[in-house]
C-alpha positions in Angstrom: 40.1 -33.6 -39.7 39.9 -35.1 -36.2 37.9 -38.3 -35.6 35.5 -36.5 -33.3 34.8 -33.8 -35.9 34.3 -36.4 -38.6 31.8 -38.3 -36.4 29.8 -35.1 -35.8 29.7 -34.4 -39.5 28.8 -38.0 -40.5 25.0 -37.4 -40.3 25.4 -34.3 -42.4 27.1 -36.3 -45.1 24.4 -39.0 -45.0 21.5 -36.5 -44.9 22.9 -34.7 -47.9 22.1 -37.8 -49.9 18.5 -37.3 -48.9 18.0 -33.7 -50.1 16.7 -33.2 -53.7 19.0 -31.4 -56.0 16.4 -28.7 -56.6 14.0 -28.3 -53.6 11.7 -26.1 -55.5 10.7 -28.8 -58.0 8.2 -31.5 -57.6 9.3 -35.1 -57.0 9.3 -37.3 -60.1 6.5 -39.5 -58.7 3.4 -38.5 -56.8 3.3 -40.0 -53.3 1.0 -43.0 -52.8 -1.2 -41.3 -50.3 -2.3 -37.9 -48.9 0.1 -35.7 -46.9 3.8 -36.1 -46.4 5.6 -35.6 -43.1 8.9 -35.9 -41.3 10.3 -35.7 -37.9 13.9 -35.4 -36.5 15.3 -35.7 -33.1 18.9 -34.4 -32.9 21.4 -36.2 -30.7 23.9 -34.6 -28.3 26.6 -34.3 -31.1 24.3 -33.5 -34.0 24.9 -30.1 -35.5 21.7 -28.0 -35.8 22.5 -27.3 -39.5 20.9 -30.7 -40.4 17.5 -29.2 -39.8 17.1 -27.0 -42.9 18.4 -29.8 -45.1 15.8 -32.2 -43.7 12.9 -29.7 -44.2 14.1 -29.0 -47.7 13.6 -32.6 -48.5 9.9 -32.3 -47.6 9.4 -29.1 -49.5 8.9 -30.4 -53.1 6.0 -32.6 -52.0 3.8 -29.5 -51.7 3.3 -30.0 -55.4 1.0 -32.9 -54.7 -0.1 -31.8 -51.2 -1.3 -28.3 -51.9 -3.3 -27.5 -48.7 -0.5 -25.7 -47.0 2.4 -26.6 -44.8 3.4 -26.6 -41.1 6.7 -26.9 -39.1 7.0 -27.1 -35.3 10.3 -27.2 -33.4 11.4 -27.4 -29.8 14.3 -25.0 -29.0 17.0 -26.0 -26.6 15.6 -25.7 -23.0 18.1 -23.1 -21.9 16.6 -20.7 -24.5 13.4 -20.6 -22.4 11.1 -20.8 -25.5 7.9 -22.8 -25.9 7.5 -25.0 -29.1 7.5 -22.7 -32.1 5.1 -23.2 -35.1 5.3 -21.8 -38.5 2.5 -22.4 -41.0 1.6 -21.5 -44.6 -1.5 -21.6 -46.7 0.2 -21.8 -50.1 1.9 -25.1 -51.0 5.4 -25.5 -49.6 7.1 -25.9 -53.0 5.9 -22.4 -54.0 5.9 -20.5 -50.7 9.0 -18.3 -50.5 8.8 -18.3 -46.7 9.3 -22.0 -46.3 13.1 -22.2 -46.8 13.7 -19.8 -43.9 11.9 -22.0 -41.4 14.6 -24.6 -41.2 17.3 -21.9 -40.8 15.2 -20.4 -38.0 15.0 -23.8 -36.2 18.7 -24.2 -36.5 19.3 -20.8 -34.9 17.2 -21.9 -32.0 19.3 -25.0 -31.7 16.1 -27.1 -32.0 16.3 -30.5 -30.4 13.3 -31.8 -32.4 11.5 -30.8 -35.5 8.2 -32.1 -37.0 7.2 -31.0 -40.6 4.1 -31.6 -42.6 2.7 -30.8 -46.1 -1.1 -31.3 -46.3 -3.5 -32.8 -48.8 -6.8 -32.4 -47.0 -9.2 -35.4 -46.9 -11.7 -33.9 -44.4 -12.6 -30.2 -43.8 -11.0 -26.8 -43.7 -8.8 -27.4 -46.7 -8.4 -23.7 -47.3 -6.6 -22.7 -44.0 -2.9 -22.8 -43.3 -1.9 -26.3 -42.4 -2.9 -27.0 -38.8 -0.4 -29.9 -38.7 1.7 -30.3 -36.6 -1.0 -29.7 -34.0 0.5 -28.4 -30.7 -1.0 -29.0 -27.3 0.2 -29.8 -23.8 3.8 -29.9 -24.8 3.4 -32.2 -27.8 3.6 -31.7 -31.5 1.5 -34.1 -33.6 1.4 -34.7 -37.4 -0.7 -37.3 -39.3 -0.7 -38.7 -42.7 -3.8 -40.7 -43.6 -7.5 -41.0 -43.1 -9.8 -42.4 -40.4 -13.5 -42.9 -40.3 -14.6 -40.0 -38.2 -18.1 -41.4 -37.6 -16.6 -44.6 -36.2 -13.9 -42.9 -34.1 -15.8 -39.9 -32.8 -17.7 -41.8 -30.0 -14.3 -42.7 -28.5 -13.3 -39.0 -28.4 -16.6 -37.6 -27.4 -16.1 -38.1 -23.6 -12.9 -36.0 -23.8 -14.2 -33.1 -25.9 -15.6 -31.0 -23.0 -12.1 -30.7 -21.5 -10.3 -30.7 -24.8 -12.5 -29.1 -27.5 -11.3 -29.1 -31.1 -9.5 -26.0 -32.2 -10.7 -26.3 -35.8 -14.3 -26.8 -36.8 -16.3 -26.2 -40.0 -20.0 -25.9 -39.0 -21.0 -25.5 -42.7 -19.5 -28.8 -43.7 -22.1 -30.9 -42.1 -24.9 -31.0 -39.5 -23.1 -33.9 -37.8 -20.5 -32.7 -35.3 -18.1 -35.5 -36.1 -18.0 -34.5 -39.7 -17.2 -30.9 -38.9 -13.8 -31.8 -37.4 -10.4 -32.6 -38.9 -9.9 -36.4 -38.4 -6.3 -35.8 -37.3 -7.3 -33.5 -34.5 -9.7 -36.1 -33.1 -6.8 -38.6 -33.1 -4.6 -36.0 -31.2 -7.2 -35.2 -28.6 -7.6 -39.0 -27.9 -3.9 -39.3 -27.6 -3.7 -36.5 -25.0 -6.6 -38.0 -23.0 -4.9 -41.4 -22.9 -1.6 -39.8 -21.9 -3.3 -38.1 -19.0 -4.8 -41.4 -17.9 -1.3 -43.0 -18.3 0.2 -40.4 -16.0 2.2 -38.7 -18.8 3.4 -41.9 -20.4 3.3 -41.0 -24.1 4.5 -44.4 -25.3 1.6 -46.2 -23.5 -0.8 -43.6 -24.9 0.4 -44.2 -28.4 -0.3 -47.9 -27.9 -3.8 -47.1 -26.6 -4.4 -44.9 -29.7 -3.3 -47.6 -32.1 -5.4 -50.2 -30.3 -8.5 -47.9 -30.5 -8.1 -47.1 -34.1 -7.5 -50.8 -35.0 -10.7 -51.7 -33.2 -13.1 -49.2 -34.8 -11.5 -48.7 -38.2 -9.0 -51.5 -39.1 -8.5 -50.0 -42.6 -7.6 -46.6 -41.3 -4.2 -45.1 -42.3 -2.5 -43.5 -39.3 1.1 -42.6 -40.0 1.9 -40.4 -37.0 4.9 -38.4 -35.9 4.9 -37.0 -32.4 7.5 -35.2 -30.3 7.9 -33.5 -26.9 11.3 -32.1 -27.7 13.3 -34.8 -25.9 11.6 -37.8 -27.5 10.2 -38.8 -30.9 7.4 -41.3 -31.5 6.4 -42.5 -35.0 3.5 -44.9 -35.6 3.6 -46.6 -39.0 0.2 -47.6 -40.3 -0.3 -47.1 -44.0 -0.2 -50.4 -45.8 2.2 -51.4 -48.6 3.7 -48.3 -50.3 2.8 -45.9 -47.6 4.7 -46.9 -44.5 7.1 -44.6 -42.6 10.9 -44.9 -42.9 13.5 -44.2 -40.3 17.2 -43.6 -39.9 19.5 -43.5 -36.8 23.1 -42.3 -36.6 24.9 -44.3 -33.9 27.6 -41.7 -33.4 25.6 -38.6 -32.9 22.3 -40.3 -32.0 20.3 -38.3 -34.5 17.0 -40.1 -35.5 15.0 -39.2 -38.6 11.5 -40.4 -39.6 9.7 -39.6 -42.9 7.1 -40.7 -45.3 8.0 -42.9 -48.1 8.8 -40.7 -51.1 10.4 -38.2 -48.8 13.0 -40.4 -47.1 15.6 -42.2 -49.3 15.1 -45.9 -50.2 18.0 -47.0 -48.1 16.4 -45.8 -44.8 14.8 -48.7 -42.9 11.1 -49.2 -43.2 9.0 -49.1 -40.0 6.7 -52.2 -40.4 2.9 -51.9 -40.4 1.3 -51.3 -37.0 4.7 -50.6 -35.4 5.7 -47.8 -33.1 9.2 -46.3 -33.2 10.3 -44.7 -29.9 13.5 -42.6 -29.8 14.9 -40.7 -26.8 17.5 -38.0 -26.6 20.9 -39.7 -27.0 19.4 -43.2 -27.1 19.0 -45.9 -29.7 15.4 -46.1 -31.0 13.2 -49.0 -30.3 10.6 -50.6 -32.6 7.5 -51.9 -30.8 4.9 -54.0 -32.6 1.4 -52.9 -31.9 
């Protein structure tokens, strides 16, 4: 085997250690918090076949996160395709459609993939998982909970231009309690990105600062991608921080919830933002 071929296969060998032996069975321990998620940014030399393996690692966590699943990927630009979303209402571990999603992403030579299995803590728990949310070229997935009453006033000025896509008017007479907390976070991020002239890193910092100000106890593990970059904000407290991995040879970067990622992946510290670009080494920025 040539050295170049070995280097291209290295992330596959490492990622194989991540995948459960039987992706249809539940993990041995329940995750410490609601929802599980993952995100992967391929590198220039990373074979697309890593994508189904990565998503298979997320699948068993549907046993504890039973409010559906969602996967979004960004095909290679020369395929002239917008971000593609696949969603399910049944839990991922029992939905027979789920295994085919990773293979479909691999066929599209996806540069980036974001996956999510949902345990609802707000409203609309019976619909197919709306995570990852997709708007304005971004995919956004959230694990955690934020005080909607505290955060809603910050989002309110932006809702006329960017109304929520998901609302349950029967849940409450208060508008802020009719929305999914995660979607409010995403709308605020998009508004900040516009104010920052498209700078998503700066907008992620703005979002973290706003959350910390109005609800310092909020859990906001976030994975965001535009297809060429991957952002991950780790804010979950002990036992619920995100983990990450970067292969220096193919420049593949992976991020996942604890319980999904293997223990040997590095932990993203609390209130820290990971920023990864296509073919670049990720950076960790303290918020």
